[in-house]
Each structure stands twice: as structure tokens, then as C-alpha cells.
C-alpha positions in Angstrom: 20.0 73.0 -20.3 17.1 74.8 -18.7 14.8 74.3 -21.6 15.6 70.6 -21.8 13.6 68.1 -19.7 15.8 66.2 -17.2 15.9 62.4 -16.6 13.2 61.2 -14.3 13.7 58.6 -11.6 11.2 55.7 -11.0 8.2 56.1 -8.7 8.2 54.4 -5.4 6.5 51.1 -4.6 5.3 49.8 -1.2 8.3 48.5 0.7 10.8 50.8 -1.0 13.8 51.8 1.1 14.3 55.6 1.5 17.3 57.2 3.1 16.9 60.3 5.2 19.8 62.8 5.1 20.4 66.1 6.9 22.5 68.2 4.5 21.7 71.5 6.4 20.7 72.1 10.0 20.0 69.7 12.9 16.5 68.3 13.3 14.8 67.7 16.7 14.5 64.0 17.4 10.8 64.1 18.1 10.0 65.7 14.8 12.3 63.3 12.9 10.7 60.3 14.5 7.2 61.6 13.8 8.0 62.1 10.1 9.6 58.6 9.9 6.3 57.3 11.3 4.4 58.9 8.4 6.7 57.3 5.9 6.3 53.9 7.5 2.5 54.3 7.4 2.8 54.7 3.6 4.6 51.3 3.5 8.1 52.7 3.0 11.2 51.5 4.8 13.1 54.6 6.0 16.7 54.4 7.1 18.3 57.4 8.9 21.9 58.0 7.7 24.6 58.0 10.5 25.1 61.8 11.0 21.4 63.0 10.7 20.9 63.2 14.5 24.2 65.1 15.0 24.9 68.8 15.7 28.2 70.5 14.7 30.4 70.8 17.8 31.0 74.5 17.2 28.4 75.7 14.7 25.1 74.8 16.2 23.2 75.6 13.0 24.7 72.7 11.2 23.9 69.0 11.5 27.4 67.6 11.9 30.4 68.8 10.0 30.5 69.4 6.2 32.3 66.2 5.3 30.0 64.0 7.3 26.9 65.5 5.8 28.3 65.1 2.3 29.3 61.6 3.0 25.8 60.7 4.2 24.4 62.0 0.9 26.9 60.2 -1.2 26.6 56.9 0.6 22.8 57.1 0.6 22.7 57.8 -3.1 25.2 55.0 -4.0 23.4 52.4 -1.9 21.7 50.2 -4.5 19.0 49.2 -2.0 17.9 52.9 -1.7 15.2 54.1 -4.0 14.8 57.7 -2.7 16.7 60.2 -0.6 14.6 62.6 1.5 16.0 65.5 3.5 15.3 65.8 7.2 15.0 69.6 7.2 16.4 72.8 5.7 18.0 75.6 7.6 21.5 76.4 6.4 24.5 74.4 5.3 24.1 72.9 1.8 26.4 75.4 0.2 29.1 74.3 2.5 28.8 70.6 1.7 27.5 70.4 -1.9 31.0 70.4 -3.5 32.2 67.7 -1.1 29.7 65.1 -2.3 31.1 62.6 -4.8 29.1 63.5 -7.8 31.1 61.2 -10.1 30.1 58.2 -7.9 26.5 59.5 -7.6 26.2 59.8 -11.4 27.4 56.3 -11.8 24.8 55.0 -9.2 22.0 56.3 -11.5 18.8 58.2 -10.8 16.8 58.1 -7.6 14.0 60.2 -6.1 15.3 63.3 -4.2 13.0 65.4 -2.0 13.5 68.7 -0.1 13.1 72.4 -0.2 14.4 75.6 1.4 18.2 75.4 1.8 18.0 72.2 -0.2 17.4 74.3 -3.3 21.2 74.3 -3.8 21.1 70.5 -4.1 18.2 70.6 -6.5 20.3 72.9 -8.7 23.3 70.6 -8.3 21.3 67.5 -9.3 20.0 69.3 -12.3 23.3 70.7 -13.5 25.7 67.9 -12.5 23.5 64.9 -13.0 20.7 66.1 -15.4 18.2 64.7 -12.9 14.6 65.8 -12.2 13.9 66.2 -8.4 10.9 67.0 -6.1 10.6 70.4 -4.4 8.6 68.9 -1.5 8.3 68.6 2.3 11.0 67.3 4.5 10.6 64.5 7.0 11.1 66.7 10.1 9.2 69.8 8.8 6.3 70.9 10.9 4.2 71.4 7.8 4.7 67.8 6.8 3.8 66.6 10.3 0.6 68.6 10.7 -0.9 69.3 7.2 -2.9 66.6 5.5 -2.8 68.2 2.1 1.0 68.5 2.3 1.3 64.9 3.1 -1.1 63.8 0.4 0.6 65.9 -2.3 3.9 64.2 -1.6 2.4 60.7 -1.2 0.6 60.9 -4.5 3.6 62.3 -6.3 5.8 59.5 -5.0 3.4 56.6 -5.6 0.9 57.8 -8.2 2.6 60.5 -10.2 0.1 60.4 -13.1 -2.7 61.4 -10.6 -1.0 64.8 -10.0 -0.2 65.7 -13.6 -2.1 69.0 -13.0 -1.1 70.9 -9.9 -3.8 73.4 -8.8 -2.8 76.4 -6.8 -4.3 76.8 -3.3 -7.6 78.8 -3.0 -5.6 82.0 -2.3 -3.6 81.7 -5.5 -4.0 84.8 -7.7 -2.9 85.8 -11.2 -0.3 88.5 -11.0 0.4 88.6 -14.8 -2.0 86.7 -17.2 -1.2 84.2 -19.9 0.1 80.7 -20.7 3.7 79.6 -21.0 5.5 76.3 -21.5 8.9 75.3 -20.2 10.8 73.1 -17.9 10.3 73.7 -14.1 13.2 74.9 -12.0 13.8 77.0 -8.9 13.0 77.0 -5.2 14.2 79.3 -2.5 15.1 82.8 -3.8 18.0 83.3 -1.4 19.7 80.1 -2.5 19.2 80.8 -6.2 20.7 84.2 -5.8 23.6 82.9 -3.8 24.3 80.2 -6.4 25.0 82.8 -9.2 28.7 82.8 -10.1 29.6 79.6 -8.4 31.5 77.0 -10.5 28.6 74.6 -11.2 25.7 77.1 -11.3 23.0 77.1 -13.9 23.8 80.0 -16.3 20.2 81.2 -16.5 16.6 80.3 -16.2 16.1 80.9 -20.0 13.2 78.8 -21.3 12.1 77.6 -17.9 9.1 78.0 -15.6 10.6 79.4 -12.4 9.4 78.6 -8.9 10.3 81.2 -6.3 9.6 81.4 -2.5 11.4 82.3 0.7 11.1 82.7 4.4 12.2 85.3 7.0 13.4 87.9 4.4 12.3 91.6 4.6 11.0 93.3 1.5 14.2 95.1 0.7 16.2 91.9 0.9 13.8 90.2 -1.5 14.3 93.2 -3.7 18.0 92.9 -3.5 18.0 89.2 -4.4 15.6 89.6 -7.3 17.7 92.6 -8.6 20.8 90.4 -8.4 19.1 87.8 -10.6 18.0 90.6 -13.0 21.4 92.3 -13.2 23.2 89.0 -13.7 20.9 88.1 -16.6 19.8 85.0 -14.8 16.1 85.8 -15.4 16.5 86.7 -19.1 14.3 84.5 -21.2 12.4 82.9 -18.4 9.0 81.6 -19.7 6.8 82.1 -16.6 7.0 82.4 -12.8 5.1 80.6 -10.0 5.4 82.4 -6.6 5.0 80.3 -3.4 4.9 81.4 0.2 6.7 84.3 1.8 6.3 83.3 5.4 7.7 85.7 8.0 8.7 88.2 5.3 6.4 91.0 6.7 3.0 92.1 5.5 2.3 90.3 2.2 1.1 93.5 0.4 4.6 94.9 1.0 6.2 91.8 -0.4 3.8 91.7 -3.3 4.7 95.3 -4.2 8.4 94.2 -4.5 7.5 91.0 -6.5 5.3 93.0 -8.9 8.0 95.7 -9.3 10.8 93.3 -10.0 9.0 90.6 -12.0 6.2 92.5 -13.7 8.5 93.9 -16.3 9.5 90.4 -17.5 6.4 90.2 -19.7 5.6 86.6 -18.7 2.7 84.9 -16.9 3.0 85.1 -13.1 0.9 83.4 -10.4 1.3 84.4 -6.8 0.6 82.5 -3.5 0.5 79.2 -5.5 1.0 77.0 -2.3 4.6 75.7 -2.1 7.4 76.5 0.2 7.3 77.5 3.8 3.6 78.2 4.2 1.0 76.2 6.1 0.6 73.9 3.1 3.6 72.9 0.9 2.5 71.3 -2.4 5.1 69.0 -4.0 6.4 70.6 -7.1 8.4 68.6 -9.7 11.6 70.3 -10.9 13.1 69.4 -14.3 9.9 68.4 -15.9 8.3 70.0 -19.0 5.0 71.7 -18.1 2.5 74.5 -19.0 1.7 77.3 -16.7 -1.8 78.7 -17.0 -1.7 81.9 -15.0 -5.4 82.6 -15.5 -6.5 79.2 -14.3 -3.7 79.1 -11.7 -2.5 75.6 -12.7 0.7 73.9 -13.6 0.1 71.0 -16.0 3.0 68.5 -16.4 3.5 67.1 -19.9 4.7 63.8 -18.3 4.3 62.4 -14.8 7.0 63.6 -12.4 8.3 60.1 -11.9 8.4 57.1 -14.3 
């Protein structure tokens, strides 16, 4: 299924209702409120699901208990008045709740826009595998980058409202060609740690074959990045991948050390690779469509979508 384009939801219109969920960690009220203000300024009508402002009573790294977070996602998706579901923040916790969501009911409710990154990678994979739905690897409502960086905001806004205007995603000025060439495929990926952790789970994607793989992470030392990439290599998950886009590696140590690992583990794939493209946990987080057919030009450091991310 990696090589097959996924179903795309409809773009947003002014006045669209968007639900905010917290499938991972708790989000500070002030950051959430600031992000909601940005959405309202775009003409959207955000609604915060009931458990978003909660914190688990024993495990403070979770936004409420697993069942509550899963229920928020299910109810938001199944609400016919909601056109999009946007995550409040990442952190940790999606793997605990992803199997508790009612995927049968969500499939019956049909496609909607879904936005998030980081820990939310596990949900991007679930939407792809369980619903055949294209999603957006993009900034979250309470993320500091979304609140402070104009390019991050504009990348998401344009993708949501005017997807044909961002058919070609250009890497940030610091983007570099790690391995040259051009490749076509369907976009997939996200946070390296979550992709590695998903391997072997009941609903995991079997491999990235035929796809254009996005990878990034935060707070991982070079040897841990090595371990996770080696896991993907040993499991065969990277076999047949068409090309790789590398995003930010914030708080992962000196970049040249991280780069040495990336080159060592990915250089032997024999596919185009672009580094420091500009998505993930960096100071700018470009919105990257997942599940959409595209062409990676590593020399020009661009990703060109064959079709707009949204209908």
C-alpha cells in the first residue's frame, strides 16, 4: 500500500469547524489559547475536545487517561460538523491510545483533514493503514514553533486553504543534497523513533517500499539514531524505499555527528537523499503532506506533489 496514493480529504473553507485533540502529552493553557487565536484569525471555528486540558492523575506526561484521549479523537472524527482534527501537541502517549480509538466508526465517518507531527506519527501511520487516508505532517496548535514562526504558520495555512499553491515544497535555505538524483513515490514517515517503535505491531505498515520517506527526530543521541535506523534496516522496512527527506534533528547533539550516522545508515540505500529540509522539531516546521504521490529532486532540494494535498 505504500506505493499507492491515499484518499485525500477536502480543503478547508472560512468558517470550517476544526476539533483540537491531545492524543499525547498535556499542553499548557496559555500555548493552547494562543494557537486557538491563530486558527480563529484564519477564519476557522476551533472546538477543544473535553479532555484536552487534562493531565493524567498518575502519569504526568499524558493528557488524561488513554481511554479519554482515544474517545476525544473518535468523537471529533465522527462529528459531522467537524472538517479537520488538529493535535494540540506531541510528547508521548499515542501508542497507548491508538488501538482504543473506534476505527470502524471513524472509517464510516469518512475523510477529514488530520494535522500533527512528533508522537503523532503513530496516528499518521494508523490513518494510512487503517483508513487509507492522506494526512498532514504539520505544526500543532500548542507548539512553540507554530506560535512564533511566520513561515510555519503560512505553510500550514496555505496547505489547508490553498493546497494548489504549495504543490512544490522547497527546502529551507540550509537544505543540502546528501545523495543526488530524482525519485517518485508516495510520501510517508515522520518521527524516526515512532516509526521504529511501530515495527512489528499488529497494524504496522510492512515496509516503506516505493515511498518517499520523511524522517526527523528530537532529543536523540547519535547512537540512538543509529540504533533506530539499524532496526528499520534489519527488519527490511527500508527495502525498496524510493528516496529520503531528512528534517530537523533538534537537541540531538552536534549536527555533524548526527549527519555522520545518517550518511552511514542511509547512504547505502542508493536513493536520493536531502538533509535539513525544514520539517519537524526545528525553528521552522514546513507542512508536509503524507500519502500523496510526489517527486523528490535531491539536487534542487524540492518535493513536487503530483496533486494538491487536499481536494
